[in-house]
C-alpha positions in Angstrom: -34.3 -42.7 52.1 -32.4 -41.3 49.3 -30.0 -38.4 49.8 -29.2 -35.9 47.0 -25.7 -34.5 46.4 -25.4 -30.8 45.4 -22.6 -31.9 43.0 -25.0 -34.0 41.0 -27.2 -31.1 40.5 -24.3 -29.2 38.9 -23.3 -32.1 36.7 -26.8 -32.5 35.5 -27.1 -28.9 34.5 -23.9 -29.0 32.4 -24.1 -32.5 31.0 -27.9 -32.8 30.6 -27.5 -36.7 30.5 -27.3 -37.8 34.1 -27.3 -41.2 35.8 -28.5 -42.9 39.0 -26.3 -45.0 41.3 -28.7 -47.4 43.2 -28.0 -48.7 46.7 -26.8 -52.2 47.2 -26.7 -52.5 51.0 -23.9 -50.1 51.2 -24.0 -47.4 53.8 -20.8 -45.6 52.9 -21.9 -44.2 49.5 -24.6 -41.8 48.7 -26.4 -43.9 46.1 -29.0 -41.4 44.9 -28.3 -39.8 41.6 -30.7 -37.5 39.8 -31.5 -38.2 36.2 -32.5 -41.2 34.0 -31.5 -44.7 35.1 -31.7 -48.2 33.9 -32.6 -50.2 37.0 -29.4 -50.7 39.1 -27.2 -49.4 36.3 -25.2 -46.1 36.1 -25.7 -44.8 32.5 -23.1 -42.4 31.1 -22.0 -41.2 27.7 -18.4 -41.7 26.7 -18.3 -38.0 25.7 -19.1 -36.7 29.1 -16.7 -34.9 31.3 -14.8 -36.8 34.1 -16.9 -37.3 37.3 -15.4 -36.9 40.7 -16.8 -40.0 42.5 -15.6 -39.1 45.9 -18.3 -36.3 45.9 -20.8 -39.2 46.3 -19.2 -40.9 49.3 -20.9 -40.4 52.6 -17.7 -41.4 54.3 -14.4 -40.2 52.8 -11.1 -42.0 52.9 -12.1 -45.0 50.7 -11.1 -45.9 47.2 -13.1 -46.2 44.0 -11.9 -48.9 41.6 -13.1 -49.9 38.1 -12.2 -49.5 34.5 -12.0 -45.9 33.6 -11.5 -44.8 37.2 -8.3 -43.0 38.1 -7.7 -41.5 41.5 -11.4 -41.7 42.3 -12.4 -39.9 39.1 -14.5 -41.7 36.5 -13.3 -40.9 33.0 -16.1 -42.1 30.7 -13.9 -41.8 27.6 -11.5 -44.4 29.2 -14.1 -46.8 30.4 -15.1 -49.7 28.0 -18.3 -49.3 26.1 -21.2 -51.4 27.5 -21.5 -52.8 31.0 -18.9 -52.9 33.7 -18.7 -52.4 37.5 -17.5 -49.7 39.9 -16.6 -50.6 43.5 -16.0 -48.4 46.6 -13.8 -49.9 49.2 -13.7 -48.5 52.8 -12.7 -50.3 56.0 -13.4 -53.7 54.5 -16.8 -52.7 53.2 -17.5 -52.8 49.5 -20.3 -51.0 47.5 -20.7 -52.0 43.9 -22.8 -50.6 41.1 -23.1 -51.4 37.5 -21.8 -48.9 34.9 -23.0 -48.7 31.4 -21.0 -46.5 29.0 -23.0 -45.4 25.9 -21.1 -44.5 22.7 -21.6 -41.0 21.4 -22.4 -41.0 17.7 -20.8 -37.6 17.2 -18.3 -35.5 19.1 -18.4 -31.7 19.5 -15.3 -30.4 17.8 -13.7 -27.0 17.0 -12.4 -27.1 13.5 -8.9 -25.7 12.8 -9.0 -22.0 13.1 -6.9 -19.0 14.1 -6.9 -18.6 17.8 -4.5 -15.6 18.2 -6.0 -12.2 17.3 -5.1 -8.6 17.3 -7.4 -6.2 19.1 -8.4 -4.5 15.9 -8.8 -7.6 13.8 -12.3 -8.0 12.2 -14.8 -10.4 13.6 -14.2 -14.0 12.5 -16.6 -17.0 12.3 -15.5 -19.9 14.6 -16.1 -23.2 12.7 -17.4 -26.3 14.5 -18.5 -29.8 13.7 -21.0 -31.2 13.7 -23.1 -28.1 13.1 -26.5 -27.6 14.6 -29.2 -25.0 14.0 -29.3 -23.7 17.5 -26.5 -21.3 18.7 -24.5 -23.6 21.0 -21.1 -21.8 20.9 -20.5 -19.6 23.9 -17.7 -17.8 25.6 -16.5 -18.0 29.2 -15.3 -14.6 30.4 -14.4 -14.6 34.1 -16.7 -17.6 34.7 -19.6 -15.8 33.0 -21.0 -17.6 29.9 -22.2 -15.5 27.0 -23.4 -17.0 23.7 -21.6 -15.9 20.5 -24.1 -14.6 17.9 -23.8 -16.7 14.7 -20.6 -18.1 16.2 -18.8 -14.8 15.3 -16.0 -13.8 17.6 -15.1 -10.1 17.6 -11.7 -9.4 19.3 -12.4 -5.7 19.8 -15.7 -6.5 21.5 -14.3 -8.9 24.0 -11.1 -7.0 24.6 -7.5 -8.2 25.2 -6.6 -11.3 27.2 -7.5 -15.0 27.0 -11.0 -16.3 26.5 -12.3 -19.9 26.6 -14.8 -20.8 23.9 -17.0 -23.8 24.5 -19.0 -25.7 21.9 -21.9 -27.9 23.2 -23.5 -30.5 20.9 -26.6 -32.6 21.9 -27.4 -35.8 19.9 -31.2 -35.2 19.7 -32.0 -38.2 17.4 -29.3 -40.5 18.4 -27.9 -41.7 21.7 -29.0 -38.6 23.5 -25.4 -37.9 24.5 -24.1 -34.5 24.9 -20.5 -33.5 24.2 -18.3 -30.4 24.6 -15.1 -29.0 23.1 -13.1 -26.0 24.2 -10.9 -23.5 22.4 -8.6 -21.0 24.0 -8.3 -17.7 22.1 -5.8 -14.9 22.9 -6.4 -11.3 22.0 -3.3 -9.0 22.0 -3.6 -5.4 23.3 -4.2 -2.6 20.8 -1.0 -1.2 19.4 -0.1 1.9 17.5 0.5 1.7 13.8 4.1 2.1 12.8 5.2 5.1 10.7 8.4 6.0 8.8 10.3 9.0 10.0 12.4 8.9 6.8 10.6 10.6 3.9 10.2 9.5 0.3 13.1 10.9 -1.6 15.4 10.6 -4.6 19.1 9.7 -3.9 22.1 10.0 -6.1 23.8 6.7 -6.9 27.1 8.1 -5.5 25.5 9.2 -2.2 26.4 7.6 1.1 24.2 4.9 2.7 21.0 6.2 4.2 20.0 5.3 7.7 16.2 4.5 7.8 14.2 5.7 10.8 10.7 4.5 11.8 8.5 4.8 14.9 8.1 2.9 17.2 11.6 1.5 17.2 12.2 -2.3 17.2 10.7 -3.3 13.9 12.3 -4.9 10.8 12.9 -3.3 7.4 12.3 -5.3 4.2 12.7 -4.7 0.5 12.5 -7.1 -2.5 14.7 -4.8 -4.6 17.0 -2.8 -2.4 20.0 -4.0 -0.4 19.4 -3.5 3.3 21.6 -4.2 6.3 19.3 -3.7 9.3 18.2 -0.1 9.0 21.0 0.8 6.6 19.9 1.4 3.0 22.9 0.4 0.8 22.8 3.0 -1.9 25.8 2.0 -4.0 24.8 -1.7 -3.8 21.2 -1.2 -4.8 20.2 -0.9 -8.5 19.0 2.3 -10.1 15.3 3.0 -10.0 12.5 2.9 -7.4 12.7 0.8 -4.2 9.7 0.1 -1.9 10.9 -0.2 1.7 8.5 -1.9 4.2 8.7 -1.4 7.9 7.2 -4.3 9.8 6.4 -4.0 13.5 4.9 -6.7 15.8 3.8 -6.8 19.4 5.6 -8.5 22.2 3.8 -11.8 21.5 4.7 -11.7 17.8 1.0 -12.0 16.9 -0.1 -8.6 15.7 1.9 -7.2 12.8 1.5 -3.8 11.2 3.4 -2.2 8.3 4.3 1.2 6.8 6.1 1.8 3.5 8.6 4.2 2.0 9.6 4.9 -1.6 13.3 5.6 -2.4 14.5 6.3 -5.9 18.2 6.0 -6.9 19.3 8.1 -9.9 22.6 8.5 -11.8 24.6 11.6 -11.0 24.2 14.7 -13.3 27.1 17.0 -14.0 25.8 20.6 -14.5 27.6 23.1 -16.8 26.6 25.9 -19.1 28.0 28.5 -21.5 27.1 32.1 -22.3 26.4 33.0 -25.9 26.5 36.8 -26.5 24.2 38.4 -29.0 25.1 40.9 -31.6 22.3 43.4 -31.1 21.8 45.9 -28.4 18.2 44.9 -27.7 18.6 41.2 -28.2 18.9 38.9 -25.2 22.0 36.8 -24.5 21.7 33.1 -24.1 22.7 30.9 -21.1 22.9 27.5 -22.8 23.0 24.2 -20.7 25.9 22.0 -21.7 25.9 19.4 -18.9 24.9 15.7 -18.9 21.3 14.6 -19.5 19.0 15.5 -16.8 17.0 12.9 -14.8 13.3 12.7 -15.2 11.5 15.4 -13.3 14.7 17.5 -12.9 14.5 21.2 -13.8 17.3 23.8 -14.2 17.5 26.7 -11.8 19.3 29.8 -13.0 20.4 32.4 -10.3 21.9 35.7 -11.4 23.6 38.2 -9.1 22.8 41.0 -9.3 19.2 39.8 -10.3 18.4 40.2 -14.0 15.4 39.8 -16.2 15.5 36.2 -17.4 13.3 34.0 -19.6 13.7 30.4 -18.7 13.3 27.6 -21.3 13.9 23.9 -21.0 17.7 23.8 -21.5 18.6 27.5 -21.8 17.7 30.9 -20.6 17.5 34.3 -22.2 18.9 37.2 -20.3 18.5 41.0 -20.8 21.4 42.5 -18.9 21.5 45.9 -17.3 24.6 47.5 -18.6 27.3 48.0 -17.6 28.5 45.6 -15.0 29.9 42.2 -14.0 27.5 39.4 -13.2 27.7 35.9 -11.6 25.5 33.1 -12.8 24.8 30.0 -10.7 23.2 26.9 -12.2 21.6 24.3 -10.0 18.7 21.7 -10.3 15.5 21.2 -8.5 16.7 17.8 -7.4 20.0 18.7 -5.8 20.4 15.3 -4.2 21.6 13.9 -7.5 23.4 16.8 -9.3 26.7 18.6 -8.9 25.9 22.2 -8.3 27.7 24.4 -10.9 28.8 27.9 -9.8 30.2 29.8 -12.8 31.5 33.3 -12.6 30.9 35.1 -15.9 31.9 38.6 -16.6 29.4 40.2 -19.0 31.4 41.6 -21.9 29.9 44.4 -24.0 30.5 43.3 -27.7 30.9 45.7 -30.6 27.3 46.3 -31.8 26.8 47.2 -35.5 23.8 49.4 -36.0 23.3 48.3 -39.6 23.1 44.7 -38.5 20.8 45.2 -35.5 18.3 47.5 -37.2 14.8 45.9 -37.7 14.4 46.0 -41.5 11.5 44.5 -43.6 11.3 44.8 -47.4 8.6 43.1 -49.5 8.9 43.5 -53.3 5.9 44.2 -55.5 6.8 42.4 -58.7 8.5 39.1 -59.8 8.8 37.2 -63.1 8.8 33.4 -62.6 9.9 32.5 -66.2 12.9 30.2 -65.3 15.6 32.6 -66.3 16.9 32.5 -62.6 16.4 36.3 -62.3 13.7 37.4 -59.9 12.0 34.0 -60.3 10.5 33.9 -56.8 8.7 36.1 -54.4 9.7 36.4 -50.7 9.9 39.1 -47.9 13.5 40.3 -47.1 14.9 42.0 -44.0 17.4 42.2 -41.2 17.3 41.0 -37.6 14.3 38.8 -38.3 13.6 36.2 -35.7 10.4 34.6 -37.2 8.0 35.2 -40.0 4.7 33.8 -41.5 3.1 35.0 -44.7 0.5 34.0 -47.3 -0.4 34.8 -50.9 -4.1 35.0 -52.3 -5.7 35.6 -55.7 -8.1 38.4 -56.3 -11.0 36.2 -55.1 -9.3 35.5 -51.8 -8.3 31.9 -52.6 -5.1 31.1 -50.6 -2.4 30.0 -53.0 0.7 29.8 -50.8 1.7 29.8 -47.0 5.0 29.5 -45.2 6.6 30.2 -41.8 10.1 29.6 -42.8 12.4 32.7 -42.8 13.9 31.7 -46.2 10.6 30.5 -47.7 9.7 31.7 -51.2 6.8 31.4 -53.7 7.6 30.3 -57.2 4.3 31.6 -58.7 2.5 28.2 -58.9 -0.6 26.8 -57.4 -1.3 23.1 -57.2 1.6 22.5 -59.6 0.4 24.9 -62.3 1.8 28.3 -63.1 -0.3 31.2 -62.0 -1.3 33.6 -64.8 0.1 37.1 -65.2 -1.8 39.4 -62.9 -2.1 41.0 -59.5 -2.1 39.0 -56.3 -2.2 39.9 -52.6 -0.1 39.0 -49.5 -0.2 39.2 -45.7 2.9 38.9 -43.5 3.7 38.9 -39.8 7.3 39.4 -38.7 8.9 39.2 -35.3 12.4 40.7 -34.9 15.1 39.7 -32.6 14.4 42.4 -30.1 10.8 41.3 -29.8 9.2 43.9 -32.1 6.4 42.6 -34.3 5.3 44.0 -37.7 2.2 43.1 -39.7 2.1 44.1 -43.4 -0.2 43.4 -46.4 -0.1 44.5 -50.0 -0.2 43.4 -53.6 2.3 41.6 -55.9 2.3 41.4 -59.6 3.4 38.4 -61.8 5.0 39.3 -65.1 5.8 36.5 -67.5 
């Protein structure tokens, strides 16, 4: 009567290809094996997992011997292909069965692939060979097997820790052998993204070294252009211009690495200075003129007057309308104070002698000129005093524009397109702005006498 071992049932479920060990007048070995058999021969594939032979002994304490048998464990991969024998020795009794090892045509194999993941890494396909249409890649989590859909492994889905991936391949059209391969994968715990505490900034080339700060601590700072010593940014040793600083932070296993970046710009120093140019006219603004070194890109001048005054800021100067009388201080700084020497200049506002006849707003436009080449009254132009800007035009009686200028000293010589204009009456329009801001518009006629 044949007896069935529970172990064989487990082996058959996992390996699919099982074998039968027939009895040969041996009472010390359970000789009944489930699965296909070849007469009195034990059939096994060389790709199968090792078999614990002692599980089949009715009486323990004996010894299994044979090729491929080590410490009572049959290792099919170590046994010779073809036929051989396995013996069980106990108290002088011997039980022998024939063993036939069948060569697998193909072996289940995990191809080279990353096996260390971060918790938030994207899902990755696990490559295997040989491939098969059915999904035969599965994962062992706490001794529970779950198939991987399309052989895709998602670290965030399975969580941190170590998983065992198993690939099963069955040779359907060949020897009928079944093989397995395993792959251990490790998923690191989720970690926070690193972040710079130090802000993007512009630094003067003469400044002291900057200590870089980032959170969490313990990472490494890198730069392909700047000179770094640990977390120290060597300002004087680094070239002028922009420097990208990268902070690299990894987990305790050195598997998960995350980054943050910082932009530092080194500029040459700027020496600020200015001068005060006083006007001649009572209503005309004085000028604060910048006389320092060239400003860096993006730098703007900041004028601060005390007591506060009305000021019109331009690119490199400022116009000031003082409140008389009094003494005033002027402070010049720049929007980027990190790379400029702040210039504090005390200036006493002096009231100059103002000549009324110079500072009056005067506009005179003649009504006749004689462009005959005698160098007397040969051109026509507006005249005046305290003029800041002017633009004027001349037209013929039909409204055709003959001349235009916006130059203060501009003049019309009485020609149009290179030809002398005939004697007659012409018309002009003029707009004048005086130094005190007053604007006058005037129009009238002018006669040419030849």
